[in-house]
N, CA, C and O atoms as a DFTB+ gen file, in Angstrom:
628 C
 N C O
     1  1       0.834      -1.186       0.009
     2  2      -0.025       0.022       0.007
     3  2       0.850       1.248      -0.014
     4  3       1.866       1.300       0.679
     5  1       0.461       2.257      -0.817
     6  2       1.221       3.446      -0.904
     7  2       0.340       4.648      -0.526
     8  3      -0.881       4.502      -0.468
     9  1       0.915       5.819      -0.271
    10  2       0.111       6.988       0.069
    11  2      -0.848       7.362      -1.045
    12  3      -0.558       7.060      -2.203
    13  1      -1.978       8.004      -0.761
    14  2      -2.900       8.409      -1.760
    15  2      -3.840       7.300      -2.262
    16  3      -4.533       7.486      -3.262
    17  1      -3.864       6.205      -1.606
    18  2      -4.728       5.064      -2.021
    19  2      -4.190       4.203      -3.120
    20  3      -4.901       3.374      -3.688
    21  1      -2.893       4.408      -3.427
    22  2      -2.271       3.555      -4.469
    23  2      -1.736       2.241      -3.927
    24  3      -1.327       2.152      -2.769
    25  1      -1.745       1.212      -4.786
    26  2      -1.221      -0.075      -4.347
    27  2      -0.198      -0.449      -5.399
    28  3      -0.426      -0.219      -6.587
    29  1       0.892      -1.005      -5.004
    30  2       1.999      -1.451      -5.860
    31  2       2.075      -2.977      -5.808
    32  3       1.860      -3.561      -4.745
    33  1       2.368      -3.619      -6.900
    34  2       2.619      -5.075      -6.856
    35  2       3.662      -5.391      -7.921
    36  3       3.844      -4.649      -8.886
    37  1       4.347      -6.531      -7.711
    38  2       5.357      -6.988      -8.713
    39  2       4.940      -8.419      -9.067
    40  3       4.694      -9.267      -8.209
    41  1       4.876      -8.627     -10.363
    42  2       4.576      -9.977     -10.900
    43  2       5.357     -10.146     -12.199
    44  3       5.391      -9.256     -13.049
    45  1       5.969     -11.291     -12.325
    46  2       6.715     -11.617     -13.593
    47  2       7.721     -10.485     -13.938
    48  3       7.927     -10.136     -15.101
    49  1       8.330      -9.936     -12.873
    50  2       9.387      -8.909     -13.062
    51  2       8.860      -7.530     -13.488
    52  3       9.618      -6.691     -13.974
    53  1       7.543      -7.309     -13.299
    54  2       6.961      -5.980     -13.721
    55  2       6.333      -5.398     -12.477
    56  3       5.727      -6.086     -11.656
    57  1       6.510      -4.090     -12.382
    58  2       5.883      -3.310     -11.304
    59  2       4.555      -2.774     -11.764
    60  3       4.476      -2.135     -12.813
    61  1       3.474      -3.027     -10.979
    62  2       2.151      -2.538     -11.317
    63  2       1.695      -1.556     -10.264
    64  3       1.907      -1.753      -9.067
    65  1       1.069      -0.499     -10.730
    66  2       0.499       0.489      -9.805
    67  2      -0.966       0.683     -10.163
    68  3      -1.311       0.801     -11.338
    69  1      -1.846       0.718      -9.130
    70  2      -3.257       1.011      -9.379
    71  2      -3.799       1.586      -8.105
    72  3      -3.251       1.418      -7.016
    73  1      -4.955       2.307      -8.298
    74  2      -5.646       2.790      -7.120
    75  2      -6.355       1.662      -6.466
    76  3      -6.908       0.815      -7.168
    77  1      -6.377       1.589      -5.167
    78  2      -6.922       0.459      -4.486
    79  2      -8.453       0.328      -4.744
    80  3      -9.013      -0.761      -4.620
    81  1      -9.093       1.416      -5.090
    82  2     -10.478       1.466      -5.357
    83  2     -10.804       0.796      -6.708
    84  3     -11.929       0.342      -6.919
    85  1      -9.809       0.737      -7.624
    86  2      -9.976       0.131      -8.916
    87  2     -10.021      -1.383      -8.769
    88  3      -9.251      -1.980      -8.016
    89  1     -10.947      -1.987      -9.510
    90  2     -11.036      -3.415      -9.581
    91  2     -11.067      -3.865     -11.031
    92  3     -11.674      -3.211     -11.879
    93  1     -10.417      -4.973     -11.312
    94  2     -10.545      -5.474     -12.688
    95  2     -11.997      -5.567     -13.168
    96  3     -12.908      -5.626     -12.343
    97  1     -12.232      -5.581     -14.505
    98  2     -13.596      -5.553     -15.021
    99  2     -14.436      -6.678     -14.519
   100  3     -15.627      -6.457     -14.298
   101  1     -13.953      -7.815     -14.325
   102  2     -14.794      -8.965     -13.988
   103  2     -14.922      -9.185     -12.476
   104  3     -15.650     -10.095     -12.079
   105  1     -14.258      -8.406     -11.604
   106  2     -14.240      -8.683     -10.219
   107  2     -15.657      -8.600      -9.627
   108  3     -15.998      -9.332      -8.698
   109  1     -16.505      -7.659     -10.205
   110  2     -17.894      -7.538      -9.701
   111  2     -18.866      -8.528     -10.384
   112  3     -20.066      -8.510     -10.111
   113  1     -18.344      -9.372     -11.257
   114  2     -19.242     -10.278     -12.004
   115  2     -19.207     -11.646     -11.305
   116  3     -18.341     -12.474     -11.587
   117  1     -20.153     -11.868     -10.397
   118  2     -20.142     -13.169      -9.736
   119  2     -21.148     -14.128     -10.332
   120  3     -21.319     -15.217      -9.782
   121  1     -21.802     -13.811     -11.380
   122  2     -22.704     -14.731     -12.088
   123  2     -22.505     -14.635     -13.567
   124  3     -21.782     -13.782     -14.082
   125  1     -23.152     -15.513     -14.209
   126  2     -23.095     -15.585     -15.719
   127  2     -24.162     -14.659     -16.287
   128  3     -25.325     -14.720     -15.888
   129  1     -23.747     -13.781     -17.243
   130  2     -24.678     -12.888     -17.883
   131  2     -24.822     -13.224     -19.337
   132  3     -23.813     -13.228     -20.041
   133  1     -26.000     -13.506     -19.842
   134  2     -26.228     -13.837     -21.225
   135  2     -25.908     -12.605     -22.088
   136  3     -26.415     -11.515     -21.824
   137  1     -25.043     -12.784     -23.145
   138  2     -24.752     -11.679     -24.013
   139  2     -25.916     -11.493     -25.021
   140  3     -26.351     -12.445     -25.669
   141  1     -26.415     -10.205     -25.134
   142  2     -27.466      -9.902     -26.066
   143  2     -26.823      -9.784     -27.418
   144  3     -25.967      -8.929     -27.644
   145  1     -27.262     -10.697     -28.365
   146  2     -26.732     -10.757     -29.735
   147  2     -27.867     -10.702     -30.710
   148  3     -28.652     -11.648     -30.778
   149  1     -28.000      -9.595     -31.501
   150  2     -27.241      -8.339     -31.360
   151  2     -27.891      -7.525     -30.233
   152  3     -29.021      -7.788     -29.820
   153  1     -27.147      -6.537     -29.755
   154  2     -27.615      -5.659     -28.649
   155  2     -26.546      -5.233     -27.772
   156  3     -25.360      -5.338     -28.087
   157  1     -26.975      -4.725     -26.614
   158  2     -26.030      -4.219     -25.565
   159  2     -26.236      -5.007     -24.329
   160  3     -27.361      -5.330     -23.949
   161  1     -25.080      -5.336     -23.666
   162  2     -25.120      -6.031     -22.430
   163  2     -24.349      -5.163     -21.364
   164  3     -23.149      -4.927     -21.503
   165  1     -25.025      -4.731     -20.375
   166  2     -24.429      -3.868     -19.363
   167  2     -23.940      -4.689     -18.200
   168  3     -24.655      -5.550     -17.689
   169  1     -22.679      -4.414     -17.768
   170  2     -22.171      -5.071     -16.539
   171  2     -21.278      -4.036     -15.820
   172  3     -20.161      -3.710     -16.223
   173  1     -21.862      -3.572     -14.758
   174  2     -21.144      -2.573     -13.960
   175  2     -20.854      -1.314     -14.722
   176  3     -21.770      -0.680     -15.244
   177  1     -19.579      -0.932     -14.797
   178  2     -19.240       0.292     -15.603
   179  2     -18.918      -0.014     -17.068
   180  3     -18.386       0.850     -17.765
   181  1     -19.227      -1.221     -17.552
   182  2     -18.882      -1.622     -18.903
   183  2     -20.192      -1.922     -19.654
   184  3     -21.229      -2.273     -19.091
   185  1     -20.038      -1.742     -21.039
   186  2     -21.103      -2.054     -21.942
   187  2     -20.476      -2.944     -23.047
   188  3     -19.476      -2.548     -23.646
   189  1     -21.041      -4.122     -23.320
   190  2     -20.611      -4.942     -24.418
   191  2     -21.649      -4.751     -25.548
   192  3     -22.835      -5.024     -25.364
   193  1     -21.188      -4.288     -26.688
   194  2     -22.075      -4.123     -27.846
   195  2     -21.811      -5.317     -28.782
   196  3     -20.667      -5.697     -29.031
   197  1     -22.885      -5.877     -29.277
   198  2     -22.800      -7.010     -30.207
   199  2     -23.562      -6.627     -31.484
   200  3     -24.711      -6.188     -31.427
   201  1     -22.904      -6.802     -32.625
   202  2     -23.559      -6.479     -33.925
   203  2     -23.362      -7.561     -34.865
   204  3     -22.344      -8.249     -34.808
   205  1     -24.309      -7.766     -35.766
   206  2     -24.162      -8.699     -36.887
   207  2     -23.821      -7.870     -38.109
   208  3     -24.544      -6.918     -38.401
   209  1     -22.764      -8.177     -38.836
   210  2     -22.232      -7.456     -39.934
   211  2     -22.168      -8.315     -41.177
   212  3     -22.215      -9.539     -41.055
   213  1     -22.067      -7.766     -42.329
   214  2     -21.837      -8.517     -43.497
   215  2     -20.410      -8.476     -43.998
   216  3     -20.042      -9.251     -44.881
   217  1     -19.556      -7.538     -43.421
   218  2     -18.129      -7.509     -43.750
   219  2     -17.420      -7.125     -42.453
   220  3     -18.022      -6.583     -41.525
   221  1     -16.105      -7.428     -42.420
   222  2     -15.261      -7.131     -41.257
   223  2     -15.174      -5.621     -41.007
   224  3     -15.199      -4.842     -41.960
   225  1     -15.078      -5.215     -39.799
   226  2     -14.799      -3.781     -39.506
   227  2     -13.434      -3.366     -40.081
   228  3     -12.525      -4.192     -40.165
   229  1     -13.294      -2.155     -40.458
   230  2     -12.058      -1.646     -41.038
   231  2     -10.888      -1.843     -40.103
   232  3      -9.794      -2.168     -40.565
   233  1     -11.066      -1.666     -38.839
   234  2     -10.029      -1.907     -37.891
   235  2     -10.644      -2.306     -36.560
   236  3     -11.813      -2.037     -36.284
   237  1      -9.809      -2.965     -35.734
   238  2     -10.260      -3.354     -34.430
   239  2      -9.160      -2.971     -33.410
   240  3      -8.018      -2.683     -33.767
   241  1      -9.560      -2.983     -32.147
   242  2      -8.655      -2.688     -31.022
   243  2      -8.719      -3.867     -30.101
   244  3      -9.476      -4.812     -30.324
   245  1      -7.923      -3.807     -29.068
   246  2      -8.031      -4.924     -28.015
   247  2      -9.432      -5.000     -27.440
   248  3      -9.827      -6.033     -26.898
   249  1     -10.209      -3.879     -27.556
   250  2     -11.573      -3.897     -27.001
   251  2     -12.611      -4.338     -28.047
   252  3     -13.812      -4.223     -27.805
   253  1     -12.169      -4.829     -29.181
   254  2     -12.991      -5.342     -30.242
   255  2     -12.634      -6.771     -30.683
   256  3     -11.478      -7.190     -30.631
   257  1     -13.688      -7.511     -31.125
   258  2     -13.459      -8.890     -31.500
   259  2     -14.529      -9.343     -32.469
   260  3     -15.707      -9.045     -32.270
   261  1     -14.155     -10.041     -33.490
   262  2     -15.154     -10.535     -34.424
   263  2     -14.885     -11.985     -34.753
   264  3     -13.770     -12.491     -34.622
   265  1     -15.965     -12.643     -35.191
   266  2     -15.911     -14.069     -35.514
   267  2     -17.089     -14.474     -36.429
   268  3     -18.057     -13.726     -36.569
   269  1     -17.000     -15.597     -37.013
   270  2     -18.090     -16.063     -37.854
   271  2     -19.362     -16.255     -36.949
   272  3     -19.293     -16.861     -35.880
   273  1     -20.458     -15.740     -37.405
   274  2     -21.712     -15.848     -36.586
   275  2     -22.235     -17.298     -36.437
   276  3     -23.234     -17.523     -35.754
   277  1     -21.593     -18.231     -37.046
   278  2     -21.977     -19.599     -36.859
   279  2     -21.847     -20.119     -35.453
   280  3     -22.376     -21.177     -35.111
   281  1     -21.109     -19.334     -34.608
   282  2     -20.998     -19.644     -33.224
   283  2     -22.337     -19.685     -32.506
   284  3     -22.519     -20.363     -31.495
   285  1     -23.255     -18.935     -33.071
   286  2     -24.581     -18.805     -32.390
   287  2     -25.334     -20.175     -32.392
   288  3     -26.242     -20.402     -31.593
   289  1     -24.913     -21.078     -33.330
   290  2     -25.567     -22.370     -33.363
   291  2     -25.154     -23.291     -32.266
   292  3     -25.843     -24.264     -31.961
   293  1     -24.006     -22.984     -31.654
   294  2     -23.486     -23.849     -30.600
   295  2     -24.035     -23.581     -29.199
   296  3     -23.642     -24.252     -28.244
   297  1     -24.891     -22.660     -29.072
   298  2     -25.448     -22.335     -27.746
   299  2     -25.317     -20.901     -27.416
   300  3     -24.768     -20.126     -28.200
   301  1     -25.829     -20.502     -26.223
   302  2     -25.779     -19.099     -25.825
   303  2     -24.331     -18.613     -25.569
   304  3     -23.459     -19.359     -25.122
   305  1     -24.142     -17.369     -25.870
   306  2     -22.841     -16.773     -25.514
   307  2     -23.060     -15.967     -24.168
   308  3     -24.056     -15.268     -23.981
   309  1     -22.101     -16.118     -23.305
   310  2     -22.218     -15.462     -21.972
   311  2     -20.985     -14.657     -21.582
   312  3     -19.886     -14.909     -22.077
   313  1     -21.167     -13.722     -20.723
   314  2     -20.078     -13.031     -20.086
   315  2     -19.882     -13.638     -18.705
   316  3     -20.864     -13.888     -18.005
   317  1     -18.640     -13.881     -18.295
   318  2     -18.362     -14.434     -17.016
   319  2     -16.899     -14.423     -16.766
   320  3     -16.108     -14.083     -17.646
   321  1     -16.511     -14.808     -15.522
   322  2     -15.115     -14.953     -15.208
   323  2     -14.730     -16.410     -15.359
   324  3     -15.569     -17.262     -15.650
   325  1     -13.451     -16.684     -15.158
   326  2     -12.978     -18.064     -15.435
   327  2     -13.575     -19.085     -14.508
   328  3     -14.010     -18.776     -13.399
   329  1     -13.587     -20.345     -15.001
   330  2     -14.062     -21.528     -14.257
   331  2     -13.129     -22.663     -14.466
   332  3     -12.417     -22.716     -15.469
   333  1     -13.118     -23.550     -13.562
   334  2     -12.305     -24.770     -13.785
   335  2     -12.761     -25.509     -15.037
   336  3     -13.965     -25.643     -15.257
   337  1     -11.859     -25.981     -15.844
   338  2     -12.115     -26.696     -17.038
   339  2     -12.244     -25.825     -18.279
   340  3     -12.489     -26.343     -19.369
   341  1     -12.086     -24.509     -18.136
   342  2     -12.168     -23.626     -19.369
   343  2     -11.029     -23.977     -20.254
   344  3      -9.910     -24.279     -19.839
   345  1     -11.417     -23.913     -21.607
   346  2     -10.374     -24.161     -22.665
   347  2     -10.545     -23.070     -23.723
   348  3     -11.559     -22.374     -23.784
   349  1      -9.493     -22.954     -24.560
   350  2      -9.570     -21.958     -25.674
   351  2      -8.949     -22.643     -26.900
   352  3      -7.982     -23.396     -26.786
   353  1      -9.527     -22.363     -28.069
   354  2      -8.940     -22.907     -29.308
   355  2      -7.855     -21.949     -29.802
   356  3      -8.058     -20.741     -29.920
   357  1      -6.652     -22.564     -30.095
   358  2      -5.584     -21.838     -30.575
   359  2      -5.241     -22.461     -31.970
   360  3      -5.698     -23.560     -32.285
   361  1      -4.455     -21.759     -32.773
   362  2      -4.093     -22.370     -34.068
   363  2      -3.455     -23.778     -33.996
   364  3      -3.540     -24.543     -34.957
   365  1      -2.823     -24.113     -32.866
   366  2      -2.147     -25.405     -32.724
   367  2      -3.106     -26.379     -31.986
   368  3      -2.722     -27.524     -31.746
   369  1      -4.306     -25.970     -31.630
   370  2      -5.214     -26.927     -30.977
   371  2      -5.801     -26.262     -29.702
   372  3      -5.617     -25.064     -29.484
   373  1      -6.496     -27.041     -28.882
   374  2      -7.086     -26.527     -27.664
   375  2      -6.017     -26.493     -26.558
   376  3      -5.069     -27.278     -26.534
   377  1      -6.230     -25.545     -25.656
   378  2      -5.341     -25.375     -24.505
   379  2      -6.154     -24.918     -23.289
   380  3      -7.105     -24.151     -23.436
   381  1      -5.788     -25.380     -22.096
   382  2      -6.492     -24.945     -20.872
   383  2      -6.288     -23.420     -20.765
   384  3      -5.213     -22.905     -21.072
   385  1      -7.337     -22.714     -20.327
   386  2      -7.235     -21.276     -20.077
   387  2      -6.190     -20.979     -19.005
   388  3      -5.423     -20.023     -19.121
   389  1      -6.168     -21.804     -17.964
   390  2      -5.161     -21.626     -16.950
   391  2      -3.798     -21.568     -17.465
   392  3      -3.018     -20.703     -17.068
   393  1      -3.463     -22.469     -18.354
   394  2      -2.132     -22.577     -18.936
   395  2      -1.826     -21.389     -19.851
   396  3      -0.681     -20.944     -19.915
   397  1      -2.834     -20.872     -20.560
   398  2      -2.721     -19.684     -21.436
   399  2      -2.391     -18.484     -20.565
   400  3      -1.494     -17.718     -20.919
   401  1      -3.037     -18.293     -19.499
   402  2      -2.843     -17.142     -18.577
   403  2      -1.487     -17.212     -17.995
   404  3      -0.818     -16.187     -17.865
   405  1      -1.037     -18.409     -17.628
   406  2       0.310     -18.532     -17.060
   407  2       1.347     -18.143     -18.143
   408  3       2.254     -17.347     -17.900
   409  1       1.177     -18.738     -19.352
   410  2       2.127     -18.482     -20.452
   411  2       2.154     -16.974     -20.809
   412  3       3.213     -16.442     -21.144
   413  1       0.985     -16.284     -20.738
   414  2       0.914     -14.862     -21.011
   415  2       1.378     -14.024     -19.862
   416  3       1.355     -12.797     -19.954
   417  1       1.802     -14.637     -18.777
   418  2       2.313     -13.955     -17.585
   419  2       1.346     -12.975     -16.991
   420  3       1.699     -11.874     -16.568
   421  1       0.040     -13.441     -16.973
   422  2      -0.998     -12.653     -16.315
   423  2      -0.888     -12.881     -14.792
   424  3      -1.003     -14.027     -14.356
   425  1      -0.680     -11.882     -14.002
   426  2      -0.499     -12.065     -12.579
   427  2      -1.651     -12.910     -12.000
   428  3      -2.804     -12.790     -12.416
   429  1      -1.307     -13.746     -11.050
   430  2      -2.314     -14.653     -10.448
   431  2      -3.495     -13.875      -9.850
   432  3      -4.637     -14.321      -9.962
   433  1      -3.242     -12.716      -9.214
   434  2      -4.307     -11.961      -8.560
   435  2      -5.204     -11.277      -9.551
   436  3      -6.288     -10.819      -9.190
   437  1      -4.762     -11.192     -10.848
   438  2      -5.639     -10.605     -11.842
   439  2      -6.425     -11.623     -12.659
   440  3      -7.340     -11.224     -13.379
   441  1      -6.126     -12.883     -12.588
   442  2      -6.758     -13.918     -13.361
   443  2      -8.243     -14.120     -13.112
   444  3      -9.023     -14.348     -14.036
   445  1      -8.617     -14.031     -11.831
   446  2     -10.022     -14.263     -11.470
   447  2     -10.899     -13.079     -11.878
   448  3     -12.122     -13.200     -11.941
   449  1     -10.268     -11.928     -12.156
   450  2     -11.030     -10.714     -12.515
   451  2     -11.177     -10.560     -13.986
   452  3     -11.889      -9.648     -14.407
   453  1     -10.568     -11.368     -14.812
   454  2     -10.622     -11.223     -16.267
   455  2     -12.113     -11.562     -16.718
   456  3     -12.757     -12.502     -16.251
   457  1     -12.550     -10.727     -17.629
   458  2     -13.893     -10.908     -18.238
   459  2     -13.774     -11.775     -19.426
   460  3     -12.874     -11.576     -20.242
   461  1     -14.646     -12.742     -19.570
   462  2     -14.548     -13.696     -20.669
   463  2     -15.872     -13.679     -21.414
   464  3     -16.941     -13.473     -20.839
   465  1     -15.758     -13.903     -22.710
   466  2     -16.937     -14.266     -23.553
   467  2     -16.783     -15.689     -23.851
   468  3     -15.763     -16.110     -24.395
   469  1     -17.811     -16.488     -23.496
   470  2     -17.715     -17.916     -23.600
   471  2     -19.030     -18.556     -24.092
   472  3     -20.122     -17.993     -24.024
   473  1     -18.814     -19.807     -24.602
   474  2     -19.950     -20.688     -24.907
   475  2     -19.636     -22.008     -24.177
   476  3     -18.775     -22.773     -24.613
   477  1     -20.311     -22.253     -23.114
   478  2     -19.978     -23.450     -22.261
   479  2     -18.592     -23.231     -21.664
   480  3     -18.300     -22.168     -21.117
   481  1     -17.731     -24.265     -21.776
   482  2     -16.398     -24.188     -21.321
   483  2     -15.400     -23.631     -22.390
   484  3     -14.209     -23.488     -22.115
   485  1     -15.878     -23.345     -23.517
   486  2     -15.072     -22.798     -24.572
   487  2     -15.002     -21.292     -24.488
   488  3     -15.996     -20.588     -24.666
   489  1     -13.844     -20.831     -24.221
   490  2     -13.632     -19.328     -24.108
   491  2     -13.299     -18.749     -25.493
   492  3     -12.325     -19.144     -26.133
   493  1     -14.117     -17.826     -25.921
   494  2     -13.931     -17.248     -27.246
   495  2     -13.074     -16.006     -27.222
   496  3     -12.355     -15.707     -28.176
   497  1     -13.164     -15.261     -26.079
   498  2     -12.428     -14.019     -25.986
   499  2     -12.166     -13.722     -24.525
   500  3     -13.081     -13.617     -23.708
   501  1     -10.846     -13.586     -24.216
   502  2     -10.454     -13.064     -22.896
   503  2     -10.403     -11.549     -23.196
   504  3      -9.453     -11.046     -23.796
   505  1     -11.402     -10.886     -22.780
   506  2     -11.657      -9.493     -23.250
   507  2     -10.453      -8.553     -23.014
   508  3      -9.976      -8.379     -21.892
   509  1     -10.007      -7.981     -24.091
   510  2      -8.854      -7.099     -24.077
   511  2      -7.483      -7.818     -24.132
   512  3      -6.450      -7.153     -24.076
   513  1      -7.459      -9.134     -24.238
   514  2      -6.216      -9.873     -24.204
   515  2      -6.060     -10.931     -25.306
   516  3      -5.197     -10.774     -26.170
   517  1      -6.838     -11.962     -25.303
   518  2      -6.661     -13.151     -26.192
   519  2      -7.942     -13.401     -26.925
   520  3      -9.025     -13.163     -26.388
   521  1      -7.840     -13.886     -28.166
   522  2      -8.962     -14.295     -28.967
   523  2      -8.830     -15.733     -29.383
   524  3      -7.740     -16.207     -29.703
   525  1      -9.933     -16.414     -29.376
   526  2      -9.891     -17.846     -29.871
   527  2      -9.715     -17.879     -31.358
   528  3     -10.089     -16.951     -32.075
   529  1      -9.132     -18.977     -31.813
   530  2      -9.017     -19.135     -33.299
   531  2     -10.223     -19.872     -33.868
   532  3     -10.306     -20.120     -35.071
   533  1     -11.157     -20.218     -32.982
   534  2     -12.396     -20.879     -33.449
   535  2     -13.284     -19.875     -34.154
   536  3     -13.275     -18.684     -33.846
   537  1     -14.027     -20.366     -35.078
   538  2     -14.985     -19.513     -35.836
   539  2     -14.311     -18.377     -36.592
   540  3     -14.793     -17.248     -36.512
   541  1     -13.231     -18.608     -37.317
   542  2     -12.600     -17.553     -38.051
   543  2     -13.500     -17.044     -39.165
   544  3     -14.349     -17.776     -39.673
   545  1     -13.311     -15.795     -39.538
   546  2     -14.041     -15.256     -40.684
   547  2     -13.267     -15.674     -41.926
   548  3     -12.057     -15.476     -42.037
   549  1     -14.031     -16.274     -42.875
   550  2     -13.451     -16.725     -44.102
   551  2     -14.196     -16.184     -45.307
   552  3     -15.078     -15.342     -45.137
   553  1     -13.883     -16.629     -46.521
   554  2     -14.600     -16.158     -47.672
   555  2     -16.043     -16.730     -47.654
   556  3     -16.939     -16.145     -48.263
   557  1     -16.261     -17.833     -46.982
   558  2     -17.570     -18.450     -46.947
   559  2     -18.490     -17.844     -45.851
   560  3     -19.675     -18.170     -45.781
   561  1     -17.933     -16.974     -45.016
   562  2     -18.718     -16.375     -43.890
   563  2     -19.781     -15.454     -44.527
   564  3     -19.509     -14.583     -45.353
   565  1     -20.971     -15.722     -44.082
   566  2     -22.110     -14.828     -44.541
   567  2     -22.392     -13.685     -43.533
   568  3     -22.684     -12.561     -43.939
   569  1     -22.304     -13.974     -42.257
   570  2     -22.549     -13.027     -41.193
   571  2     -21.440     -13.038     -40.238
   572  3     -20.942     -14.099     -39.861
   573  1     -21.019     -11.846     -39.817
   574  2     -19.926     -11.659     -38.901
   575  2     -20.481     -11.107     -37.565
   576  3     -21.239     -10.136     -37.552
   577  1     -20.096     -11.733     -36.473
   578  2     -20.464     -11.221     -35.200
   579  2     -19.420     -10.373     -34.608
   580  3     -18.312     -10.861     -34.385
   581  1     -19.677      -9.154     -34.335
   582  2     -18.688      -8.218     -33.858
   583  2     -19.050      -7.693     -32.477
   584  3     -20.147      -7.200     -32.216
   585  1     -18.054      -7.830     -31.613
   586  2     -18.217      -7.375     -30.172
   587  2     -17.255      -6.206     -29.928
   588  3     -16.123      -6.182     -30.411
   589  1     -17.766      -5.235     -29.151
   590  2     -16.935      -4.168     -28.745
   591  2     -17.291      -3.741     -27.315
   592  3     -18.459      -3.536     -26.984
   593  1     -16.235      -3.611     -26.462
   594  2     -16.393      -3.244     -25.075
   595  2     -16.007      -1.839     -24.880
   596  3     -14.982      -1.384     -25.388
   597  1     -16.876      -1.083     -24.089
   598  2     -16.550       0.288     -23.774
   599  2     -16.969       0.597     -22.336
   600  3     -17.867      -0.053     -21.801
   601  1     -16.332       1.572     -21.714
   602  2     -16.777       2.094     -20.376
   603  2     -17.976       2.955     -20.583
   604  3     -18.094       3.668     -21.580
   605  1     -18.889       2.883     -19.608
   606  2     -20.137       3.710     -19.698
   607  2     -19.789       5.137     -19.697
   608  3     -20.440       5.892     -20.420
   609  1     -18.800       5.610     -18.940
   610  2     -18.425       7.044     -18.875
   611  2     -17.820       7.509     -20.172
   612  3     -17.823       8.712     -20.435
   613  1     -17.285       6.600     -21.023
   614  2     -16.731       6.998     -22.344
   615  2     -17.856       7.221     -23.388
   616  3     -17.657       7.844     -24.431
   617  1     -18.986       6.705     -23.067
   618  2     -20.144       6.848     -24.008
   619  2     -20.860       8.132     -23.774
   620  3     -21.305       8.419     -22.662
   621  1     -20.974       8.912     -24.817
   622  2     -21.675      10.227     -24.836
   623  2     -23.028      10.063     -25.361
   624  3     -23.181      10.113     -26.582
   625  1     -24.069       9.864     -24.561
   626  2     -25.446       9.800     -25.144
   627  2     -26.473      10.188     -24.061
   628  3     -27.675      10.202     -24.327
């Protein structure tokens, strides 16, 4: 703990500073929230926008993610935090989410607060960090599912 409400931590050789009042996006998410597709899903100070498109957006950021809308056939998409048994599809095959977060050097104390877009135990997007290679957009894709996360205070409406 530091003066002014700041907290310092060291993980994987990196120094992190944050206000103690700040919590990772998923810390307040104790339940599963169905993602409105298309539509808006509100969670705390965040809004997840989901749109169906006919072509890929011109550019994306870490707060944006798109995939073939065929994912909708596999069941509901939900927002949640990590659970035992979570996996993610990578170009080389499936991998446990736990192992991915360790490989990516995500500090242990931050892992439970990560917000995920998932279908069952299949994680499609570790929001702001990693994207699944499942459901890629190809020439045969007819509809693209595009997600964008933003803070409520960033939205002017």
